[in-house]
N, CA and C atoms as a LAMMPS dump frame, in Angstrom:
ITEM: TIMESTEP
0
ITEM: NUMBER OF ATOMS
678
ITEM: BOX BOUNDS ff ff ff
-5.0000000000000000e+02 5.0000000000000000e+02
-5.0000000000000000e+02 5.0000000000000000e+02
-5.0000000000000000e+02 5.0000000000000000e+02
ITEM: ATOMS id mol type element x y z
1 1 1 N 111.981 201.386 -178.536
2 1 2 C 112.53 200.155 -180.089
3 1 3 C 113.92 201.184 -180.131
4 2 1 N 114.879 200.215 -180.17
5 2 2 C 116.104 200.857 -180.743
6 2 3 C 117.158 200.004 -182.334
7 3 1 N 116.867 201.188 -182.614
8 3 2 C 117.4 201.263 -183.94
9 3 3 C 119.078 201.298 -183.691
10 4 1 N 119.753 200.148 -184.632
11 4 2 C 121.122 199.662 -184.278
12 4 3 C 121.759 199.343 -185.176
13 5 1 N 123.065 199.822 -185.695
14 5 2 C 124.184 199.501 -186.641
15 5 3 C 125.191 198.983 -186.021
16 6 1 N 125.625 197.281 -186.185
17 6 2 C 127.233 197.258 -186.054
18 6 3 C 127.58 196.649 -187.379
19 7 1 N 129.275 195.97 -186.899
20 7 2 C 129.848 195.496 -188.254
21 7 3 C 130.442 194.242 -187.455
22 8 1 N 130.946 193.064 -188.892
23 8 2 C 131.25 191.495 -188.342
24 8 3 C 131.891 191.461 -189.598
25 9 1 N 132.995 190.225 -189.147
26 9 2 C 133.576 190.271 -190.507
27 9 3 C 133.045 189.615 -191.83
28 10 1 N 132.989 189.603 -192.014
29 10 2 C 132.45 189.262 -194.077
30 10 3 C 132.245 187.557 -193.73
31 11 1 N 130.918 187.546 -193.958
32 11 2 C 131.029 185.882 -193.829
33 11 3 C 129.192 185.854 -195.056
34 12 1 N 128.9 184.613 -194.692
35 12 2 C 128.682 183.451 -195.885
36 12 3 C 128.743 183.188 -197.414
37 13 1 N 127.12 184.278 -197.863
38 13 2 C 127.778 184.323 -199.236
39 13 3 C 128.4 185.472 -199.722
40 14 1 N 128.232 187.172 -198.65
41 14 2 C 129.066 188.009 -199.326
42 14 3 C 130.169 187.609 -199.173
43 15 1 N 131.292 187.26 -198.609
44 15 2 C 131.786 186.378 -198.66
45 15 3 C 132.985 185.618 -199.425
46 16 1 N 131.733 184.807 -199.805
47 16 2 C 131.429 183.925 -201.181
48 16 3 C 131.98 184.84 -202.666
49 17 1 N 131.251 185.898 -202.129
50 17 2 C 130.948 186.813 -203.677
51 17 3 C 132.78 187.127 -203.502
52 18 1 N 133.077 187.999 -202.543
53 18 2 C 134.353 188.792 -202.609
54 18 3 C 135.851 187.633 -202.353
55 19 1 N 135.581 186.5 -202.644
56 19 2 C 137.128 185.684 -202.793
57 19 3 C 136.619 185.623 -204.751
58 20 1 N 135.954 185.56 -204.798
59 20 2 C 135.702 185.363 -206.707
60 20 3 C 137.007 186.184 -207.146
61 21 1 N 137.324 185.688 -208.515
62 21 2 C 138.236 186.639 -209.129
63 21 3 C 137.557 187.75 -209.541
64 22 1 N 136.918 188.692 -210.346
65 22 2 C 136.457 189.799 -210.218
66 22 3 C 136.22 190.68 -209.224
67 23 1 N 136.67 191.702 -209.343
68 23 2 C 136.545 193.025 -207.699
69 23 3 C 135.665 192.806 -208.056
70 24 1 N 134.403 192.251 -206.449
71 24 2 C 133.414 192.962 -205.506
72 24 3 C 133.662 194.082 -205.032
73 25 1 N 132.668 195.281 -205.17
74 25 2 C 132.658 196.762 -204.008
75 25 3 C 131.973 196.346 -203.092
76 26 1 N 130.754 196.201 -203.241
77 26 2 C 129.9 195.61 -202.163
78 26 3 C 128.917 194.332 -202.852
79 27 1 N 128.468 194.047 -201.522
80 27 2 C 127.214 192.84 -201.664
81 27 3 C 126.238 193.071 -200.235
82 28 1 N 124.513 193.052 -201.367
83 28 2 C 123.819 193.6 -200.478
84 28 3 C 123.17 192.949 -200.44
85 29 1 N 122.519 191.889 -199.261
86 29 2 C 121.754 190.871 -199.17
87 29 3 C 119.272 191.515 -199.291
88 30 1 N 118.849 191.922 -199.844
89 30 2 C 117.205 192.686 -199.976
90 30 3 C 116.842 191.736 -199.707
91 31 1 N 116.724 189.792 -200.325
92 31 2 C 116.06 189.535 -198.956
93 31 3 C 116.239 188.305 -199.162
94 32 1 N 115.155 187.51 -198.737
95 32 2 C 115.473 185.646 -198.402
96 32 3 C 114.214 185.192 -198.643
97 33 1 N 114.275 184.382 -198.974
98 33 2 C 112.262 183.543 -199.004
99 33 3 C 112.849 181.682 -198.141
100 34 1 N 112.885 181.338 -197.782
101 34 2 C 112.987 180.034 -196.86
102 34 3 C 112.545 178.853 -198.454
103 35 1 N 113.034 177.483 -198.283
104 35 2 C 112.599 177.12 -199.373
105 35 3 C 113.214 175.268 -198.577
106 36 1 N 112.473 174.083 -199.26
107 36 2 C 113.173 173.235 -198.249
108 36 3 C 114.218 172.347 -197.701
109 37 1 N 113.865 172.311 -196.248
110 37 2 C 115.104 171.349 -195.858
111 37 3 C 115.806 172.846 -195.031
112 38 1 N 117.491 172.738 -195.577
113 38 2 C 117.183 173.851 -194.808
114 38 3 C 118.666 175.068 -196.225
115 39 1 N 117.956 175.277 -197.252
116 39 2 C 118.431 175.478 -198.011
117 39 3 C 117.352 177.495 -197.712
118 40 1 N 117.572 178.032 -198.545
119 40 2 C 117.143 179.602 -199.015
120 40 3 C 117.006 180.187 -199.667
121 41 1 N 116.252 180.819 -200.592
122 41 2 C 116.076 182.218 -201.717
123 41 3 C 117.059 182.791 -201.265
124 42 1 N 117.981 183.672 -201.379
125 42 2 C 118.535 185.175 -201.412
126 42 3 C 118.595 186.311 -203.073
127 43 1 N 117.929 186.994 -202.027
128 43 2 C 118.201 187.456 -204.016
129 43 3 C 119.014 189.443 -203.189
130 44 1 N 120.192 189.339 -203.841
131 44 2 C 121.1 190.295 -203.676
132 44 3 C 121.425 191.333 -204.913
133 45 1 N 122.333 192.31 -204.283
134 45 2 C 122.528 193.872 -205.118
135 45 3 C 123.73 193.343 -205.293
136 46 1 N 124.751 194.133 -206.302
137 46 2 C 126.6 193.084 -205.653
138 46 3 C 127.285 194.728 -207.385
139 47 1 N 127.228 194.705 -206.939
140 47 2 C 128.423 195.638 -207.751
141 47 3 C 130.092 195.074 -207.788
142 48 1 N 130.185 194.95 -208.683
143 48 2 C 131.544 194.507 -209.525
144 48 3 C 132.318 195.991 -210.214
145 49 1 N 133.936 195.653 -210.503
146 49 2 C 134.34 196.295 -210.706
147 49 3 C 134.456 196.619 -212.873
148 50 1 N 133.826 195.15 -213.069
149 50 2 C 133.424 194.918 -214.573
150 50 3 C 132.99 193.563 -215.054
151 51 1 N 131.56 193.864 -216.2
152 51 2 C 130.66 193.306 -216.338
153 51 3 C 131.497 191.965 -215.965
154 52 1 N 130.382 190.809 -215.57
155 52 2 C 130.227 189.726 -215.031
156 52 3 C 128.903 188.561 -216.26
157 53 1 N 129.096 186.989 -216.018
158 53 2 C 127.849 186.717 -216.696
159 53 3 C 128.046 185.397 -215.454
160 54 1 N 126.329 185.068 -215.837
161 54 2 C 126.091 183.761 -215.066
162 54 3 C 126.91 182.654 -215.049
163 55 1 N 127.14 182.037 -215.519
164 55 2 C 128.155 180.303 -216.109
165 55 3 C 129.567 181.494 -215.084
166 56 1 N 130.044 182.778 -215.693
167 56 2 C 131.321 182.903 -215.035
168 56 3 C 131.438 182.745 -213.254
169 57 1 N 129.844 183.434 -213.405
170 57 2 C 129.667 183.037 -211.204
171 57 3 C 129.206 181.863 -210.883
172 58 1 N 128.751 180.85 -211.755
173 58 2 C 128.761 179.341 -211.28
174 58 3 C 129.486 178.841 -211.789
175 59 1 N 131.228 179.005 -212.16
176 59 2 C 132.203 178.355 -211.517
177 59 3 C 133.103 178.609 -210.783
178 60 1 N 132.763 179.767 -210.113
179 60 2 C 133.202 180.178 -209.53
180 60 3 C 133.165 179.356 -208.356
181 61 1 N 131.768 179.882 -208.165
182 61 2 C 130.729 179.376 -207.125
183 61 3 C 130.293 178.119 -207.133
184 62 1 N 130.968 177.046 -206.659
185 62 2 C 130.701 175.314 -206.745
186 62 3 C 129.383 175.581 -205.244
187 63 1 N 129.482 175.892 -204.588
188 63 2 C 128.568 175.556 -204.031
189 63 3 C 127.212 176.425 -204.059
190 64 1 N 126.619 177.249 -204.902
191 64 2 C 125.884 178.232 -205.014
192 64 3 C 125.19 178.317 -206.42
193 65 1 N 124.219 177.908 -206.126
194 65 2 C 123.345 177.205 -207.294
195 65 3 C 122.255 179.056 -207.693
196 66 1 N 122.929 179.341 -208.318
197 66 2 C 122.542 180.386 -209.136
198 66 3 C 121.465 180.529 -210.183
199 67 1 N 120.295 180.939 -209.335
200 67 2 C 118.929 180.962 -209.977
201 67 3 C 119.006 182.165 -211.345
202 68 1 N 119.219 183.174 -211.058
203 68 2 C 119.631 185.181 -211.657
204 68 3 C 119.98 185.691 -211.645
205 69 1 N 120.822 185.421 -212.47
206 69 2 C 121.474 187.059 -212.75
207 69 3 C 120.34 188.787 -213.76
208 70 1 N 120.477 189.996 -213.361
209 70 2 C 119.656 190.749 -214.026
210 70 3 C 120.759 192.013 -214.166
211 71 1 N 121.559 192.385 -214.314
212 71 2 C 121.946 193.757 -215.244
213 71 3 C 120.854 194.791 -214.547
214 72 1 N 121.716 195.699 -213.811
215 72 2 C 120.792 196.843 -213.267
216 72 3 C 120.01 198.11 -214.58
217 73 1 N 119.664 198.826 -214.3
218 73 2 C 119.964 199.713 -215.256
219 73 3 C 120.327 201.229 -214.811
220 74 1 N 120.853 201.137 -213.325
221 74 2 C 120.992 201.947 -212.42
222 74 3 C 123.243 202.18 -213.071
223 75 1 N 123.23 201.143 -212.818
224 75 2 C 124.662 200.706 -213.091
225 75 3 C 125.287 199.48 -214.283
226 76 1 N 126.011 199.96 -214.922
227 76 2 C 126.647 198.815 -215.65
228 76 3 C 127.193 197.913 -215.375
229 77 1 N 127.974 197.315 -213.493
230 77 2 C 128.344 197.247 -213.482
231 77 3 C 127.366 196.828 -211.947
232 78 1 N 126.619 197.008 -211.725
233 78 2 C 125.749 196.703 -210.584
234 78 3 C 124.568 195.614 -210.868
235 79 1 N 124.557 194.102 -210.545
236 79 2 C 123.38 193.254 -211.099
237 79 3 C 122.623 193.536 -209.77
238 80 1 N 121.726 192.609 -209.661
239 80 2 C 120.711 191.52 -209.25
240 80 3 C 120.654 190.113 -209.37
241 81 1 N 120.929 189.666 -208.446
242 81 2 C 120.995 188.032 -208.397
243 81 3 C 120.278 187.245 -207.579
244 82 1 N 119.886 186.133 -207.842
245 82 2 C 118.905 185.401 -207.419
246 82 3 C 120.181 184.192 -206.848
247 83 1 N 119.962 183.63 -205.5
248 83 2 C 121.09 182.025 -205.474
249 83 3 C 120.189 181.317 -205.014
250 84 1 N 119.735 180.107 -204.767
251 84 2 C 119.479 179.017 -203.478
252 84 3 C 120.943 178.44 -202.742
253 85 1 N 121.108 178.412 -201.981
254 85 2 C 122.268 177.957 -200.297
255 85 3 C 121.357 177.592 -199.155
256 86 1 N 122.267 176.949 -198.602
257 86 2 C 122.625 176.553 -197.067
258 86 3 C 122.123 177.441 -196.735
259 87 1 N 121.268 177.713 -195.538
260 87 2 C 121.131 178.329 -194.753
261 87 3 C 122.37 179.361 -193.863
262 88 1 N 123.011 177.825 -193.919
263 88 2 C 125.136 179.157 -193.023
264 88 3 C 125.028 180.404 -193.731
265 89 1 N 124.622 180.604 -195.349
266 89 2 C 125.436 181.398 -195.769
267 89 3 C 124.286 182.498 -195.681
268 90 1 N 123.255 182.611 -195.4
269 90 2 C 122.456 183.466 -194.49
270 90 3 C 122.705 184.06 -192.934
271 91 1 N 123.597 183.624 -191.738
272 91 2 C 123.846 183.322 -190.14
273 91 3 C 123.23 184.596 -190.107
274 92 1 N 123.96 184.835 -190.177
275 92 2 C 123.379 186.989 -189.489
276 92 3 C 121.581 186.737 -190.658
277 93 1 N 121.336 187.006 -191.132
278 93 2 C 120.501 187.462 -191.485
279 93 3 C 119.128 186.67 -190.111
280 94 1 N 119.95 184.913 -190.385
281 94 2 C 118.641 183.827 -189.933
282 94 3 C 118.697 184.415 -187.995
283 95 1 N 119.555 183.899 -188.111
284 95 2 C 120.202 185.199 -186.556
285 95 3 C 119.417 185.953 -185.548
286 96 1 N 119.703 186.631 -187.165
287 96 2 C 118.17 187.851 -186.364
288 96 3 C 116.995 187.939 -186.09
289 97 1 N 116.676 187.457 -187.317
290 97 2 C 114.705 187.182 -187.107
291 97 3 C 114.693 185.862 -186.345
292 98 1 N 115.494 185.15 -186.015
293 98 2 C 115.873 183.851 -184.817
294 98 3 C 115.353 184.744 -183.64
295 99 1 N 115.949 185.536 -183.059
296 99 2 C 116.147 186.171 -182.202
297 99 3 C 115.032 187.733 -181.72
298 100 1 N 114.378 187.775 -182.831
299 100 2 C 112.926 188.779 -183.107
300 100 3 C 113.876 190.556 -183.383
301 101 1 N 114.933 189.701 -184.085
302 101 2 C 115.275 191.641 -185.089
303 101 3 C 114.799 191.314 -185.789
304 102 1 N 114.796 192.737 -185.856
305 102 2 C 114.382 193.14 -187.68
306 102 3 C 115.033 193.526 -188.54
307 103 1 N 115.872 193.073 -190.043
308 103 2 C 116.992 193.191 -190.016
309 103 3 C 116.525 194.866 -190.997
310 104 1 N 117.273 195.387 -191.352
311 104 2 C 117.176 196.026 -192.015
312 104 3 C 117.927 196.328 -193.596
313 105 1 N 118.881 196.211 -193.368
314 105 2 C 119.905 196.377 -194.191
315 105 3 C 121.226 196.059 -193.923
316 106 1 N 121.77 194.663 -194.805
317 106 2 C 123.267 193.985 -194.791
318 106 3 C 123.552 194.124 -195.747
319 107 1 N 124.805 194.577 -196.088
320 107 2 C 126.049 194.753 -196.634
321 107 3 C 126.919 194.708 -195.926
322 108 1 N 128.352 193.673 -197.363
323 108 2 C 129.165 193.603 -196.998
324 108 3 C 129.842 194.483 -198.249
325 109 1 N 131.355 195.11 -197.555
326 109 2 C 132.226 196.15 -198.115
327 109 3 C 132.907 196.141 -197.494
328 110 1 N 134.139 196.832 -198.083
329 110 2 C 135.566 196.974 -197.013
330 110 3 C 135.651 195.236 -196.239
331 111 1 N 135.368 194.997 -196.225
332 111 2 C 136.443 193.05 -195.714
333 111 3 C 135.156 193.036 -194.928
334 112 1 N 134.095 194.185 -194.051
335 112 2 C 133.535 193.632 -193.256
336 112 3 C 131.559 193.236 -193.74
337 113 1 N 130.772 193.162 -192.565
338 113 2 C 128.789 193.02 -192.873
339 113 3 C 129.511 194.649 -191.765
340 114 1 N 128.16 194.781 -192.624
341 114 2 C 127.43 196.022 -191.871
342 114 3 C 126.483 195.999 -191.587
343 115 1 N 125.515 196.006 -190.648
344 115 2 C 124.002 195.546 -190.771
345 115 3 C 123.957 196.621 -189.921
346 116 1 N 121.771 196.591 -190.279
347 116 2 C 121.181 197.376 -189.59
348 116 3 C 119.828 197.59 -189.38
349 117 1 N 119.199 197.246 -187.861
350 117 2 C 118.691 196.152 -187.4
351 117 3 C 117.059 197.032 -186.538
352 118 1 N 116.279 196.612 -185.895
353 118 2 C 115.282 197.068 -185.246
354 118 3 C 115.419 195.964 -183.882
355 119 1 N 115.465 196.334 -182.483
356 119 2 C 115.688 195.901 -181.475
357 119 3 C 113.804 196.824 -180.605
358 120 1 N 114.604 195.262 -179.437
359 120 2 C 113.11 195.813 -178.523
360 120 3 C 113.583 197.228 -177.315
361 121 1 N 114.915 197.242 -176.579
362 121 2 C 115.337 197.592 -176.311
363 121 3 C 117.061 197.672 -175.589
364 122 1 N 116.652 198.055 -174.846
365 122 2 C 118.93 197.316 -174.696
366 122 3 C 118.304 195.967 -174.009
367 123 1 N 117.729 195.379 -172.929
368 123 2 C 118.393 194.269 -172.604
369 123 3 C 118.706 192.997 -174.002
370 124 1 N 117.377 193.207 -174.858
371 124 2 C 116.704 193.103 -176.045
372 124 3 C 118.446 192.676 -176.82
373 125 1 N 119.121 194.429 -176.888
374 125 2 C 120.041 193.952 -177.695
375 125 3 C 121.597 193.337 -177.335
376 126 1 N 121.336 193.8 -176.031
377 126 2 C 122.706 192.374 -175.519
378 126 3 C 121.73 191.537 -176.02
379 127 1 N 120.883 190.087 -175.857
380 127 2 C 120.774 189.248 -175.994
381 127 3 C 121.002 189.158 -177.647
382 128 1 N 120.842 189.791 -178.52
383 128 2 C 120.913 189.242 -180.091
384 128 3 C 122.456 188.997 -180.58
385 129 1 N 123.275 190.685 -179.436
386 129 2 C 124.831 190.729 -179.739
387 129 3 C 125.248 189.674 -179.12
388 130 1 N 125.646 188.612 -178.466
389 130 2 C 125.661 187.664 -178.375
390 130 3 C 125.533 186.521 -178.329
391 131 1 N 124.445 186.424 -179.297
392 131 2 C 123.66 185.14 -180.084
393 131 3 C 124.464 185.757 -181.189
394 132 1 N 125.111 186.833 -182.044
395 132 2 C 125.976 187.359 -183.232
396 132 3 C 127.704 186.787 -182.936
397 133 1 N 127.544 186.986 -181.604
398 133 2 C 129.156 186.574 -181.271
399 133 3 C 129.636 186.025 -180.889
400 134 1 N 128.455 184.78 -180.291
401 134 2 C 128.973 183.441 -180.43
402 134 3 C 129.013 182.512 -181.391
403 135 1 N 128.296 183.025 -182.395
404 135 2 C 128.488 182.441 -183.888
405 135 3 C 129.793 183.364 -185.204
406 136 1 N 130.382 184.187 -184.286
407 136 2 C 130.729 185.253 -185.941
408 136 3 C 131.652 186.262 -185.171
409 137 1 N 132.023 185.959 -183.714
410 137 2 C 132.993 186.888 -183.193
411 137 3 C 132.739 187.747 -182.517
412 138 1 N 133.219 188.263 -183.283
413 138 2 C 133.433 189.794 -182.24
414 138 3 C 132.45 190.889 -183.262
415 139 1 N 131.565 191.376 -182.158
416 139 2 C 130.658 192.905 -182.977
417 139 3 C 131.111 194.312 -182.946
418 140 1 N 131.001 195.248 -183.683
419 140 2 C 131.312 196.89 -183.411
420 140 3 C 130.206 197.146 -183.508
421 141 1 N 130.036 197.457 -182.517
422 141 2 C 128.211 198.573 -182.306
423 141 3 C 129.042 199.656 -182.918
424 142 1 N 128.298 200.09 -183.99
425 142 2 C 128.676 201.732 -184.487
426 142 3 C 127.852 202.451 -184.43
427 143 1 N 126.62 202.455 -183.825
428 143 2 C 125.353 203.199 -182.798
429 143 3 C 124.476 203.067 -182.926
430 144 1 N 123.603 203.628 -182.154
431 144 2 C 121.299 203.728 -181.441
432 144 3 C 120.976 204.607 -181.67
433 145 1 N 120.075 204.044 -181.668
434 145 2 C 119.226 205.67 -182.033
435 145 3 C 117.15 204.669 -181.517
436 146 1 N 117.382 205.739 -180.28
437 146 2 C 116.023 206.026 -180.097
438 146 3 C 114.64 205.757 -181.223
439 147 1 N 113.961 205.27 -181.484
440 147 2 C 112.446 205.319 -182.016
441 147 3 C 111.759 204.674 -181.835
442 148 1 N 110.335 205.59 -182.141
443 148 2 C 108.808 204.659 -182.376
444 148 3 C 108.547 204.116 -183.818
445 149 1 N 109.589 204.489 -184.561
446 149 2 C 109.063 203.688 -186.413
447 149 3 C 109.619 202.697 -185.799
448 150 1 N 109.007 201.205 -186.874
449 150 2 C 109.671 200.612 -187.054
450 150 3 C 110.716 200.83 -188.59
451 151 1 N 110.742 201.377 -190.202
452 151 2 C 110.92 201.641 -190.764
453 151 3 C 110.622 200.11 -191.886
454 152 1 N 111.338 200.077 -193.08
455 152 2 C 111.073 199.393 -193.434
456 152 3 C 111.948 197.8 -193.348
457 153 1 N 111.714 197.667 -193.377
458 153 2 C 112.165 195.513 -193.35
459 153 3 C 113.164 195.395 -194.462
460 154 1 N 114.055 194.523 -194.183
461 154 2 C 115.113 194.362 -195.492
462 154 3 C 114.234 193.735 -196.775
463 155 1 N 114.444 194.711 -197.922
464 155 2 C 113.64 194.412 -199.378
465 155 3 C 113.438 196.026 -199.027
466 156 1 N 114.162 196.838 -198.867
467 156 2 C 113.58 198.203 -199.153
468 156 3 C 114.707 198.423 -199.966
469 157 1 N 115.456 197.384 -200.833
470 157 2 C 116.423 198.673 -202.234
471 157 3 C 115.669 197.606 -203.324
472 158 1 N 114.129 196.551 -202.76
473 158 2 C 113.138 196.645 -204.094
474 158 3 C 113.43 198.418 -205.489
475 159 1 N 113.132 199.663 -204.029
476 159 2 C 113.305 200.188 -204.26
477 159 3 C 113.484 201.457 -205.506
478 160 1 N 115.041 200.458 -206.121
479 160 2 C 116.099 200.945 -206.892
480 160 3 C 115.551 200.488 -207.766
481 161 1 N 115.178 198.904 -208.313
482 161 2 C 114.643 198.587 -209.185
483 161 3 C 112.938 199.498 -209.82
484 162 1 N 111.923 199.448 -208.341
485 162 2 C 110.456 200.577 -209.022
486 162 3 C 111.181 201.761 -210.488
487 163 1 N 112.653 202.828 -209.584
488 163 2 C 112.593 203.376 -210.374
489 163 3 C 113.52 203.048 -211.147
490 164 1 N 114.598 202.532 -211.538
491 164 2 C 115.078 202.17 -212.805
492 164 3 C 114.206 202.327 -213.793
493 165 1 N 112.617 201.452 -213.801
494 165 2 C 112.136 201.022 -214.897
495 165 3 C 111.296 202.915 -214.774
496 166 1 N 111.365 203.44 -213.831
497 166 2 C 110.23 205.018 -214.417
498 166 3 C 110.593 206.29 -214.52
499 167 1 N 112.611 205.67 -214.944
500 167 2 C 113.273 206.318 -215.173
501 167 3 C 114.104 206.538 -216.179
502 168 1 N 114.204 207.688 -217.429
503 168 2 C 115.22 207.522 -218.188
504 168 3 C 116.409 207.676 -217.932
505 169 1 N 117.218 206.892 -219.516
506 169 2 C 117.856 206.456 -219.141
507 169 3 C 118.92 208.237 -218.827
508 170 1 N 119.321 209.037 -218.91
509 170 2 C 119.126 210.89 -219.153
510 170 3 C 118.834 211.351 -217.698
511 171 1 N 117.746 210.394 -217.238
512 171 2 C 117.085 211.585 -215.828
513 171 3 C 118.167 210.161 -214.352
514 172 1 N 118.418 208.539 -215.599
515 172 2 C 119.454 208.16 -214.423
516 172 3 C 120.335 209.229 -214
517 173 1 N 121.22 209.316 -215.184
518 173 2 C 122.716 210.588 -215.103
519 173 3 C 122.539 210.893 -214.639
520 174 1 N 121.608 212.066 -214.943
521 174 2 C 121.356 213.662 -213.418
522 174 3 C 121.593 212.909 -212.409
523 175 1 N 120.489 211.569 -211.567
524 175 2 C 120.398 211.377 -210.468
525 175 3 C 121.451 211.787 -210.411
526 176 1 N 122.704 209.963 -210.345
527 176 2 C 123.585 209.589 -210.471
528 176 3 C 124.596 210.554 -209.732
529 177 1 N 125.283 211.547 -211.402
530 177 2 C 125.78 212.463 -211.216
531 177 3 C 125.708 213.303 -209.903
532 178 1 N 124.556 213.678 -209.621
533 178 2 C 124.197 215.135 -208.899
534 178 3 C 124.569 214.19 -206.671
535 179 1 N 123.817 213.146 -207.01
536 179 2 C 124.047 212.461 -205.493
537 179 3 C 125.776 211.535 -205.572
538 180 1 N 126.545 211.638 -206.465
539 180 2 C 127.733 211.31 -206.586
540 180 3 C 129.531 212.871 -206.437
541 181 1 N 128.396 213.714 -206.748
542 181 2 C 128.98 215.204 -206.443
543 181 3 C 129.065 215.419 -205.745
544 182 1 N 128.159 215.058 -204.779
545 182 2 C 127.222 216.03 -203.295
546 182 3 C 126.497 216.604 -203.075
547 183 1 N 125.399 216.082 -204.116
548 183 2 C 124.201 217.916 -204.805
549 183 3 C 122.709 218.119 -203.256
550 184 1 N 123.062 216.356 -202.852
551 184 2 C 122.096 216.655 -202.432
552 184 3 C 122.747 216.382 -200.562
553 185 1 N 123.552 216.954 -200.497
554 185 2 C 124.281 215.756 -199.166
555 185 3 C 123.96 218.067 -198.408
556 186 1 N 124.113 218.178 -197.047
557 186 2 C 123.652 219.581 -196.285
558 186 3 C 124.84 220.069 -195.74
559 187 1 N 125.562 220.97 -195.723
560 187 2 C 125.478 221.736 -196.926
561 187 3 C 125.673 221.564 -198.172
562 188 1 N 125.528 221.948 -199.257
563 188 2 C 125.651 221.345 -200.475
564 188 3 C 127.202 221.343 -200.904
565 189 1 N 127.786 220.134 -202.212
566 189 2 C 128.979 220.187 -201.712
567 189 3 C 129.277 221.266 -203.163
568 190 1 N 128.505 220.543 -204.101
569 190 2 C 128.725 221.505 -205.383
570 190 3 C 127.238 222.456 -205.774
571 191 1 N 127.324 222.852 -207.122
572 191 2 C 125.679 223.893 -207.363
573 191 3 C 125.353 223.272 -209.361
574 192 1 N 124.078 223.684 -208.817
575 192 2 C 123.659 223.311 -210.145
576 192 3 C 124.754 223.588 -211.823
577 193 1 N 125.209 224.612 -211.944
578 193 2 C 125.924 224.977 -212.478
579 193 3 C 126.771 223.943 -212.876
580 194 1 N 127.747 223.469 -211.346
581 194 2 C 129.147 222.843 -212.052
582 194 3 C 127.975 221.296 -212.591
583 195 1 N 127.815 220.59 -211.7
584 195 2 C 126.477 218.697 -212.641
585 195 3 C 126.288 219.644 -213.842
586 196 1 N 125.786 220.403 -214
587 196 2 C 124.911 221.022 -215.761
588 196 3 C 126.402 220.582 -216.52
589 197 1 N 127.562 221.448 -216.257
590 197 2 C 128.683 221.664 -216.476
591 197 3 C 129.275 220.331 -216.058
592 198 1 N 129.778 219.195 -215.399
593 198 2 C 130.158 218.499 -215.472
594 198 3 C 129.062 216.885 -217.193
595 199 1 N 128.012 217.634 -217.277
596 199 2 C 126.875 216.847 -217.869
597 199 3 C 127.183 217.22 -219.239
598 200 1 N 128.311 218.408 -219.702
599 200 2 C 127.591 218.924 -220.636
600 200 3 C 126.476 219.188 -221.067
601 201 1 N 124.81 220.106 -220.086
602 201 2 C 123.63 220.253 -220.384
603 201 3 C 123.776 221.506 -219.988
604 202 1 N 122.679 222.257 -220.608
605 202 2 C 122.593 223.724 -219.982
606 202 3 C 121.557 223.31 -218.401
607 203 1 N 121.732 224.775 -217.396
608 203 2 C 121.086 224.929 -216.674
609 203 3 C 119.529 224.602 -216.414
610 204 1 N 118.826 224.687 -217.306
611 204 2 C 117.645 224.771 -217.392
612 204 3 C 117.083 222.975 -217.856
613 205 1 N 117.676 222.081 -218.999
614 205 2 C 118.281 221.016 -218.851
615 205 3 C 118.028 220.326 -217.211
616 206 1 N 119.208 220.354 -217.036
617 206 2 C 119.366 220.403 -216.045
618 206 3 C 118.064 220.131 -214.712
619 207 1 N 117.376 221.087 -215.208
620 207 2 C 116.366 221.645 -213.8
621 207 3 C 115.59 220.871 -214.345
622 208 1 N 115.15 220.581 -215.492
623 208 2 C 114.215 219.924 -215.301
624 208 3 C 114.022 218.293 -215.635
625 209 1 N 115.226 218.128 -215.795
626 209 2 C 115.47 215.746 -215.599
627 209 3 C 115.525 216.305 -213.915
628 210 1 N 116.031 217.464 -213.224
629 210 2 C 115.791 216.402 -212.005
630 210 3 C 114.222 217.068 -210.954
631 211 1 N 113.7 218.095 -211.83
632 211 2 C 112.024 218.153 -211.021
633 211 3 C 111.105 216.308 -211.904
634 212 1 N 111.835 216.111 -213.004
635 212 2 C 111.309 214.9 -213.577
636 212 3 C 111.32 214.309 -212.95
637 213 1 N 112.577 213.495 -212.203
638 213 2 C 113.469 212.658 -211.526
639 213 3 C 112.02 212.599 -210.111
640 214 1 N 112.554 213.938 -209.172
641 214 2 C 111.263 214.379 -208.352
642 214 3 C 109.748 213.963 -208.071
643 215 1 N 109.38 214.197 -209.654
644 215 2 C 108.03 213.338 -209.653
645 215 3 C 107.795 211.999 -209.501
646 216 1 N 108.346 211.492 -210.142
647 216 2 C 108.415 210.238 -210.923
648 216 3 C 107.85 209.767 -209.428
649 217 1 N 110.056 209.544 -208.797
650 217 2 C 110.266 209.724 -207.385
651 217 3 C 108.851 210.197 -206.687
652 218 1 N 108.786 210.337 -206.342
653 218 2 C 107.247 211.075 -205.445
654 218 3 C 106.264 209.991 -205.721
655 219 1 N 105.829 210.265 -207.229
656 219 2 C 104.351 208.665 -207.951
657 219 3 C 104.667 207.707 -207.474
658 220 1 N 106.006 207.008 -207.056
659 220 2 C 106.806 205.598 -207.016
660 220 3 C 106.402 205.779 -205.405
661 221 1 N 105.781 206.715 -204.741
662 221 2 C 105.796 206.944 -202.747
663 221 3 C 104.961 206.753 -202.675
664 222 1 N 104.446 207.919 -203.375
665 222 2 C 103.087 207.777 -202.903
666 222 3 C 101.674 207.757 -204.158
667 223 1 N 101.725 207.337 -204.807
668 223 2 C 101.002 207.619 -205.873
669 223 3 C 99.95 206.156 -205.669
670 224 1 N 98.947 205.923 -205.955
671 224 2 C 98.395 204.659 -206.613
672 224 3 C 99.281 203.253 -207.214
673 225 1 N 99.156 202.539 -206.905
674 225 2 C 100.02 201.431 -206.7
675 225 3 C 99.495 200.22 -207.435
676 226 1 N 99.984 200.189 -208.624
677 226 2 C 100.482 199.262 -209.543
678 226 3 C 99.612 197.722 -209.429
């Protein structure tokens, strides 16, 4: 099995969101459910530069039915959106599934859609790429990896929603700051002391909060399912 990463031009609902007045940083398609006719429910995570409301989005997206807008606990400018749109507004997702590729991630940012998917082999990759290029024009293949594991299908972003309900605001702040400053990169770009100074807390407090984050994260992955 091949894990592939590719880029195409913005299309569908991500393109529509990037055209509204409020600046958009990224739009990720988390999941999709078909409904009657050629309509589909899309579940999105969108990051804006400012606060938005359901009414403001509805006014600017006249062809999109906004079902729900919920601000996340992870970031005050990040929202979970539930929308009903035509199947053409999720054409990349449809093309992948129609051609038996497994979508893992579809994100709109930097004037492109960045896609991660799994295909059976190189012949299957060529078939999928041709279908997408016929619909969307040129496709830029960014990478391929041979893998024996299927991995999580589209919708893995729901882990953010699960985590946000299991971590305190202080723990979320520590986790996000550590990530943004490069604490989890290899090699590390900052020390724990530098993060503690940034947050104006003691090193021991930082350590305790990070340990609780790690415990809650492991409990979410390996603990009993609710």
